[in-house]
C-alpha positions in Angstrom: 0.0 0.0 0.0 1.0 3.6 -0.6 -0.4 6.4 1.4 0.3 10.2 1.4 0.3 12.8 4.1 -1.2 15.8 2.2 -0.9 17.4 -1.2 -0.3 15.1 -4.1 -0.4 11.3 -4.0 2.9 9.7 -4.6 2.0 6.3 -6.1 3.5 3.3 -7.9 2.1 1.4 -10.8 -0.3 -1.2 -9.4 1.4 -4.3 -10.8 4.6 -3.4 -9.0 3.0 -3.0 -5.5 3.1 -6.6 -4.6 6.8 -6.8 -5.4 7.9 -4.0 -3.2 8.2 -3.4 0.6 5.3 -1.6 2.3 6.0 2.1 2.1 4.4 5.3 3.4 5.1 8.6 1.8 4.6 11.9 3.7 4.7 14.8 1.3 4.2 18.4 2.6 3.7 21.5 0.5 3.4 24.2 1.8 4.5 24.5 5.4 1.8 25.6 7.9 0.8 25.0 11.5 -1.9 22.5 10.5 0.8 20.1 9.3 3.7 21.0 11.6 4.3 21.7 15.2 6.5 24.8 14.9 8.3 26.6 17.6 11.3 28.9 17.6 12.6 32.4 18.2 11.2 33.3 14.8 9.4 31.5 12.0 7.3 32.4 8.9 6.3 30.9 5.6 7.6 33.0 2.7 9.0 32.8 -0.8 12.7 32.4 -1.0 14.9 31.9 -4.2 11.8 30.9 -6.2 10.3 28.5 -3.7 7.7 28.5 -1.0 9.7 27.9 2.2 9.7 27.9 6.0 12.1 30.5 7.5 13.1 29.2 10.9 15.4 30.7 13.5 16.5 28.8 16.6 13.7 26.3 16.5 12.1 23.1 15.1 9.2 22.1 12.9 7.9 18.6 13.6 5.9 16.9 10.9 2.6 15.9 12.5 1.7 12.2 12.2 5.1 11.2 10.9 6.2 7.7 12.1 9.6 7.1 10.5 12.0 4.2 11.1 13.7 3.2 7.9 13.6 4.8 4.5 14.5 8.1 2.9 14.2 11.8 4.0 14.8 14.6 1.5 14.6 18.3 1.8 16.1 21.6 0.5 17.9 24.1 2.7 19.3 27.5 2.2 21.3 29.5 4.6 24.1 32.1 4.8 27.8 31.7 5.5 27.5 32.7 9.1 26.6 30.8 12.3 23.8 28.5 11.2 23.3 24.8 12.0 20.3 23.5 9.9 19.5 19.9 10.0 17.0 17.0 10.2 15.8 15.1 13.3 14.3 11.6 12.9 13.2 8.6 14.9 12.0 11.1 17.6 10.5 9.2 20.5 9.9 12.6 22.0 11.0 16.1 21.1 13.9 15.6 23.5 15.0 12.1 22.2 15.9 11.6 18.6 18.6 11.1 15.9 20.0 14.3 14.5 22.0 15.2 11.3 23.0 18.8 10.7 25.4 21.1 8.9 27.8 23.7 10.2 27.8 26.7 7.9 31.0 28.2 9.1 32.9 24.9 8.7 32.3 24.3 5.0 35.0 22.0 3.5 36.5 21.2 6.9 36.5 17.9 8.7 33.4 18.8 10.8 31.2 20.5 8.2 28.6 17.8 9.0 27.6 16.3 12.3 25.6 13.2 13.3 24.7 12.9 17.0 21.9 11.3 19.1 20.0 13.8 21.2 19.0 12.2 24.6 16.9 13.9 27.2 17.4 17.1 25.3 21.2 17.0 25.4 23.2 17.1 22.2 26.2 14.8 22.1 28.6 16.2 19.5 31.5 16.5 22.0 31.3 12.7 22.5 30.4 11.6 18.9 33.2 13.1 16.9 35.5 11.9 14.1 35.1 10.1 10.8 32.1 8.1 12.0 30.1 11.2 12.8 31.6 14.1 10.7 32.5 14.7 7.0 34.4 17.5 5.1 31.5 18.6 2.8 31.6 21.8 0.7 28.4 23.8 1.4 26.5 26.2 -0.8 25.3 29.5 0.6 22.3 31.8 -0.2 20.9 29.2 -2.5 19.0 25.9 -2.3 21.0 22.8 -1.5 19.4 19.4 -1.6 20.0 17.0 1.3 19.0 13.3 1.4 19.2 10.7 4.2 18.8 7.0 3.6 18.3 5.2 6.9 18.3 1.4 7.3 18.6 -0.2 10.7 21.6 1.1 12.6 23.2 2.8 9.6 22.5 5.8 7.4 23.9 7.4 4.2 23.8 11.1 3.8 23.9 13.1 0.5 24.6 16.8 0.6 24.2 18.7 -2.7 25.3 15.7 -4.7 24.2 12.3 -6.0 27.3 10.8 -4.4 27.3 9.7 -0.8 28.8 12.5 1.4 28.8 10.7 4.7 28.2 7.1 5.9 27.0 6.9 9.5 28.0 3.4 10.6 26.1 3.3 14.0 23.1 5.3 15.0 23.0 5.8 18.7 19.6 7.4 19.4 16.3 6.0 20.7 16.3 3.1 18.3 12.6 3.2 17.4 10.3 4.7 14.8 9.3 8.3 15.6 8.6 11.8 14.3 10.6 13.8 11.7 11.5 17.4 12.3 13.4 20.2 10.6 15.7 22.0 13.1 18.1 24.9 13.2 20.0 26.4 16.1 21.8 28.5 16.6 21.1 30.7 13.5 18.4 30.6 10.9 17.7 28.8 7.6 15.0 28.3 4.9 13.6 24.9 4.3 11.5 23.6 1.4 10.3 20.3 -0.3 10.4 18.0 2.6 9.5 14.4 1.6 9.6 11.5 4.0 9.5 8.0 2.4 9.3 5.1 4.8 10.5 1.8 3.5 11.3 -1.5 5.2 14.8 -2.2 3.8 16.2 0.7 1.7 19.5 0.0 -0.1 22.6 1.6 1.4 25.8 2.4 -0.5 29.1 4.1 0.2 32.2 3.1 2.1 31.8 2.6 5.9 34.6 4.6 7.6 37.3 2.4 9.1 37.6 3.8 12.6 40.4 2.4 14.7 39.1 1.5 18.2 41.4 3.4 20.5 39.7 2.3 23.7 42.3 1.0 26.1 41.8 -2.5 27.6 42.2 -0.9 31.1 39.3 1.6 30.6 36.6 1.8 33.3 33.7 0.1 31.5 30.8 0.6 33.9 29.8 3.4 36.3 27.4 4.0 39.1 25.6 7.2 38.2 23.5 9.3 40.6 20.3 11.2 40.1 20.9 14.8 38.8 21.3 17.7 41.3 22.3 21.4 41.0 26.0 22.1 40.4 25.7 25.0 42.9 25.2 22.5 45.8 28.8 21.4 45.5 30.5 24.5 44.1 32.5 25.1 47.2 32.7 21.5 48.4 36.1 20.0 49.3 34.4 16.9 50.9 31.6 14.8 49.4 30.2 11.5 50.7 26.5 11.6 49.8 24.5 12.4 46.7 23.4 16.1 47.3 19.6 16.1 48.0 19.4 12.3 48.2 18.6 10.4 45.0 19.3 7.0 43.7 22.0 5.2 41.7 21.8 3.7 38.2 24.4 1.7 36.2 25.7 3.0 32.9 28.2 1.4 30.5 30.6 3.0 28.0 30.3 3.6 24.3 32.8 4.6 21.6 36.3 5.5 22.8 35.4 4.3 26.3 33.1 7.2 27.0 29.9 7.0 29.1 27.2 9.3 27.8 25.5 10.5 31.0 22.6 11.9 29.1 21.3 8.4 28.5 20.0 8.4 32.1 18.7 12.0 32.5 18.7 15.5 31.2 20.2 18.6 32.7 17.0 20.7 33.0 15.4 22.5 35.9 18.9 23.5 37.2 19.8 19.9 37.9 22.8 19.8 35.7 25.2 17.6 37.7 25.5 13.9 38.4 28.1 11.7 40.3 29.7 9.0 38.2 31.3 6.6 40.7 33.4 3.4 40.9 34.9 1.5 43.8 38.6 0.6 43.6 39.7 -2.2 45.8 43.3 -3.0 46.5 45.1 -5.3 49.0 47.7 -2.6 49.9 48.1 1.1 49.9 49.5 2.3 46.6 49.5 5.3 44.2 47.5 4.5 41.0 47.8 6.5 37.8 44.6 7.6 36.1 44.0 9.2 32.7 40.5 10.8 32.3 38.2 13.1 30.4 34.9 14.8 30.9 32.3 17.3 29.6 31.7 20.0 30.6 33.0 20.4 34.1 34.2 18.0 36.8 35.1 17.8 40.5 36.9 14.5 41.4 36.6 13.1 44.9 38.7 10.2 46.3 37.3 8.8 49.5 35.3 11.9 50.0 38.1 14.4 49.5 38.4 16.7 46.5 41.5 15.9 44.5 40.8 17.7 41.2 38.5 20.4 39.6 38.4 21.2 35.9 36.5 23.0 33.2 36.4 21.7 29.6 33.4 23.7 28.4 33.2 24.8 24.8 35.6 27.7 24.1 36.8 27.7 27.7 40.5 27.3 27.1 40.6 29.4 23.9 38.1 30.5 21.2 38.8 27.4 19.1 38.5 24.9 22.0 35.6 22.5 21.2 35.4 20.7 24.5 35.5 17.2 22.8 36.0 14.3 25.2 39.2 12.3 25.5 41.8 11.0 27.9 43.5 14.3 28.1 44.0 14.7 31.9 45.9 12.7 34.4 45.9 12.2 38.2 47.9 10.1 40.7 45.4 8.5 43.1 46.7 7.8 46.6 44.7 4.5 47.3 44.5 3.1 50.8 44.3 -0.7 51.5 40.7 -2.0 50.9 37.9 -0.2 49.2 38.3 3.3 47.8 35.5 5.4 46.5 36.2 7.4 43.3 33.5 10.0 42.4 33.4 12.3 39.4 30.8 15.1 39.9 30.2 16.0 36.2 28.2 19.1 35.2 26.8 19.9 31.8 25.8 23.0 29.9 25.6 21.8 26.3 27.4 19.7 23.7 27.8 16.4 25.6 27.5 15.1 29.1 30.3 12.6 29.6 33.0 10.9 31.6 35.8 8.5 30.8 38.7 7.1 32.8 41.5 4.7 32.2 43.7 3.0 34.8 46.8 1.9 32.8 48.5 0.2 35.8 45.4 -1.4 37.4 46.9 -4.9 38.0 45.9 -6.0 41.4 43.1 -3.4 41.6 39.5 -4.5 41.4 37.1 -2.0 39.8 33.4 -2.3 40.5 30.4 0.0 39.9 
């Protein structure tokens, strides 16, 4: 069967229908609030470069009734060579949990001109999901229409940007993992959108070369964390001792993903001022010793060993210099003075935007038992 959302019917010749997977086509022209849930700092429907379009600034337009899992999403976008991040959200379980592909106007031709990231509990994760599996050096067009197409199948996706050749292969989608809404998004900045067509299909064909990304995760990485309920960062801003979750709360267990990083946004968002969690492990040793630890975080961290503050750092976007991205890696190092028996290692990690994360490696952990 072939159905349509509104406007014209997109159909196949009847004899072919029995030979093809069941598909659903949502075609929308023009944009209006009867077909989209639109919110943003500014939006309007207007003619741009010869096409009826949606001008959207710092917002999103969600296609009502869309239920997309696998298939093809196509649309046209136009934007200026200034700060603008137009993109497409899909498989949205809620408007805070979805897959996201977007363009960075100011990075045309550079390694991170494109970005794929899951958005979880309203938190973008681009500081975690970075490199050839998530970015591509695409040349972007400005002040004119550029066609963008995504082909999504299972845990993979192909992206075409202004070309019939695959611009980016996303080898592993990390979002909600279920069918959901489709939405046009931009923020920061503004863009015009036109000609959105969503074509659901059971098993679309993928092409392109999957990027060969070397797994640099050390064997000695901490692989599982106890993670607390969120609480306000202000409650520990001056703390030099910490032995309980501020305000109470409960613990959950969270495993690591690519490059040994735990995405803390999988468990909760950072809204309502509750922007901090404790990620904890217990290190048990038979004797007192000093243990080397490499670690990374986003955005800010206060590290406590057996209740005592041993480190505080800030890796927020542009914090160290104007080009500092705040991406996560094993960039910092501590010498941990362990006592005989169980030692509590707590990372109080605070998030503003871009990725809520922690990672830690114990290169010399022989004889030390690590447990969540």
